[in-house]
Every structure is written in structure tokens, then in C-alpha cells.
Backbone bond lengths (Angstrom), bond angles and torsions (degrees), N, CA, C in turn:
res aa  C-N    CA-C-N  psi(-1)  N-CA   C-N-CA  omega(-1)  CA-C   N-CA-C  phi
1 X - - - 1.437 - - 1.530 108.43 -
2 X 1.315 115.78 136.29 1.454 120.46 -178.41 1.525 111.21 -81.31
3 X 1.320 115.19 156.94 1.456 119.95 174.75 1.526 109.13 -134.34
4 X 1.341 115.32 157.72 1.450 121.83 -178.92 1.523 108.30 -151.17
5 X 1.332 116.33 147.08 1.460 120.17 178.02 1.526 109.93 -76.63
6 X 1.323 116.33 158.30 1.464 120.76 178.75 1.524 111.41 -57.40
7 X 1.317 116.78 -41.56 1.467 119.88 -177.23 1.531 111.54 -65.84
8 X 1.329 118.33 -41.52 1.468 120.80 177.50 1.527 111.15 -67.97
9 X 1.335 116.66 -36.63 1.453 120.17 177.00 1.525 110.59 -62.77
10 X 1.317 116.39 -44.50 1.464 121.07 -179.24 1.519 111.35 -59.62
11 X 1.304 117.26 -41.10 1.465 121.83 -177.39 1.530 112.67 -72.64
12 X 1.326 117.75 -24.30 1.471 121.79 -174.20 1.525 113.27 -128.42
13 X 1.310 117.74 24.21 1.461 121.63 -169.19 1.526 114.09 -57.75
14 X 1.311 118.52 -49.93 1.452 120.46 -176.32 1.532 111.37 -61.31
15 X 1.312 117.26 -45.08 1.467 121.27 179.11 1.524 110.59 -62.74
16 X 1.326 116.88 -43.78 1.463 121.34 -179.10 1.520 110.95 -64.84
17 X 1.338 116.66 -43.17 1.468 119.86 178.43 1.521 111.46 -60.80
18 X 1.326 116.93 -42.49 1.463 120.03 178.87 1.524 111.14 -62.90
19 X 1.328 117.04 -41.28 1.462 120.89 178.57 1.532 111.09 -62.52
20 X 1.339 116.83 -41.49 1.460 120.48 179.58 1.523 111.38 -66.73
21 X 1.325 116.88 -39.28 1.463 120.57 177.13 1.523 110.90 -61.28
22 X 1.318 116.34 -43.60 1.468 120.99 -178.72 1.526 112.38 -69.98
23 X 1.319 116.48 -41.49 1.467 120.13 -174.73 1.521 113.00 -86.73
24 X 1.333 117.20 -24.92 1.458 120.32 -175.52 1.514 112.79 77.02
25 X 1.321 117.01 9.85 1.459 121.40 -177.56 1.509 113.66 -80.04
26 X 1.326 115.16 -178.70 1.453 122.96 179.08 1.523 109.44 -120.84
27 X 1.321 115.19 158.17 1.456 120.80 179.88 1.520 108.79 -139.85
28 X 1.326 116.98 132.74 1.458 122.69 175.54 1.523 107.89 -97.82
29 X 1.335 115.90 128.84 1.457 121.32 178.40 1.525 107.68 -100.66
30 X 1.328 115.60 132.72 1.457 120.61 -177.99 1.522 111.33 -112.64
31 X 1.322 115.09 153.12 1.457 122.77 173.79 1.519 106.56 -128.44
32 X 1.326 115.03 110.11 1.474 121.88 -176.22 1.525 111.60 56.43
33 X 1.348 114.78 40.30 1.460 120.86 176.46 1.518 114.89 84.27
34 X 1.320 117.75 -3.55 1.467 121.97 -178.67 1.529 109.59 -103.51
35 X 1.330 119.27 127.59 1.468 120.87 179.09 1.528 110.40 -64.05
36 X 1.352 115.64 131.45 1.462 119.76 -178.76 1.531 113.23 -127.89
37 X 1.319 117.84 -24.22 1.460 121.41 -178.08 1.523 110.43 -142.31
38 X 1.324 114.91 153.13 1.456 120.84 170.30 1.519 106.90 -124.72
39 X 1.313 116.62 127.38 1.462 122.12 178.91 1.522 107.57 -110.23
40 X 1.343 115.40 128.54 1.457 120.48 178.47 1.517 108.46 -148.42
41 X 1.325 117.45 149.91 1.460 120.68 178.09 1.526 110.97 -65.62
42 X 1.313 115.44 150.05 1.457 121.18 175.31 1.517 107.28 -79.62
43 X 1.328 116.00 128.32 1.461 118.62 179.83 1.519 109.07 -82.42
44 X 1.313 115.68 144.20 1.458 121.12 179.79 1.508 111.40 -75.05
45 X 1.319 115.61 165.41 1.457 120.13 177.73 1.517 109.67 -69.94
46 X 1.320 115.16 141.65 1.454 120.88 177.13 1.517 108.88 -93.87
47 X 1.304 115.97 146.99 1.455 120.59 177.72 1.532 109.36 -76.07
48 X 1.318 115.77 162.81 1.466 120.98 176.77 1.524 109.53 -58.63
49 X 1.322 116.40 -39.79 1.471 120.59 179.49 1.530 110.92 -63.21
50 X 1.327 117.98 -39.74 1.468 120.87 178.41 1.533 111.14 -63.52
51 X 1.315 116.77 -39.80 1.461 120.82 -175.83 1.524 112.13 -78.40
52 X 1.342 117.02 -45.18 1.465 120.28 -171.77 1.526 114.52 -112.46
53 X 1.313 118.59 -0.74 1.454 121.88 -174.92 1.512 114.52 -55.49
54 X 1.318 117.37 -39.66 1.458 120.98 -176.22 1.523 112.84 -69.10
55 X 1.325 117.78 -26.96 1.464 120.05 -177.77 1.524 113.00 -106.04
56 X 1.314 117.04 -2.36 1.465 120.76 -175.38 1.528 112.27 -54.23
57 X 1.298 119.43 -43.89 1.468 122.02 -177.59 1.524 112.28 -70.74
58 X 1.325 118.43 -18.59 1.454 121.39 -177.18 1.516 114.67 -92.87
59 X 1.332 118.62 -0.01 1.461 121.56 -178.70 1.520 109.47 -88.81
60 X 1.335 115.88 130.64 1.463 121.70 179.44 1.527 107.97 -120.33
61 X 1.332 116.48 127.89 1.461 122.05 177.85 1.530 108.65 -102.35
62 X 1.325 117.02 125.00 1.457 121.44 179.64 1.523 111.52 -95.57
63 X 1.314 117.88 -26.17 1.457 123.30 178.36 1.517 108.71 -127.37
64 X 1.316 116.11 170.44 1.455 121.93 176.27 1.533 108.04 -67.81
65 X 1.299 117.39 117.53 1.466 120.33 -175.69 1.521 112.52 -71.60
66 X 1.338 117.69 -10.43 1.460 120.65 179.41 1.527 113.10 -92.73
67 X 1.331 118.02 -5.47 1.458 120.30 178.77 1.524 110.13 -71.10
68 X 1.341 117.44 140.69 1.474 119.79 178.84 1.529 110.85 -66.78
69 X 1.289 116.24 154.65 1.467 122.22 -179.07 1.517 110.60 -119.24
70 X 1.315 116.87 40.27 1.463 121.74 -175.42 1.524 111.11 -59.06
71 X 1.327 117.94 -40.00 1.460 120.69 -177.50 1.528 111.89 -57.53
72 X 1.309 116.98 -31.29 1.455 119.55 -178.46 1.511 112.65 -72.42
73 X 1.341 118.99 -17.63 1.460 122.30 -173.38 1.528 113.33 -110.04
74 X 1.310 118.69 -4.58 1.460 119.70 179.83 1.518 109.54 -81.12
75 X 1.336 114.02 148.16 1.471 118.83 -179.79 1.518 110.45 -77.69
76 X 1.298 116.53 149.46 1.474 121.95 -178.49 1.500 110.54 -80.79
């Protein structure tokens, strides 16, 4: 992971931000040699297919998944 001082970041901020957006990388900002910030691009939302697509065929439903489960939450 790369690091940069606050003063160098200030002088080149727009260029550095564009590079991070394009590369998806992270940058550690230092103050007098001590790490103080981490800059990273915000990741976009993933679709349901992206998250669960690989396991979708392996899921088996034994009961109606829309039925309420109140009995499981009532106190004895």
C-alpha cells in the first residue's frame, strides 16, 4: 500500500484522487511520518446475483419461506 505526506497530498490532490478512482487502490496519508488517514474509493452496491449467484442452485427450501415463524420467537 502506498503512502504520502499531507503536504504532498495537498499539492497533488486532484490527480491522486483520479488515480485512486481509476485503479481502485488505497493510499495512506502520513503526518510527520505517522499514518493518520486511509483514502480508498467507495465501492458500489453489488446486485443480488453478484452476491448469491454462485450458491443459488445449491439452496433447497423445505418449507414455504414466506410463512411466519412466530412460534420460534414466543417465550415458553
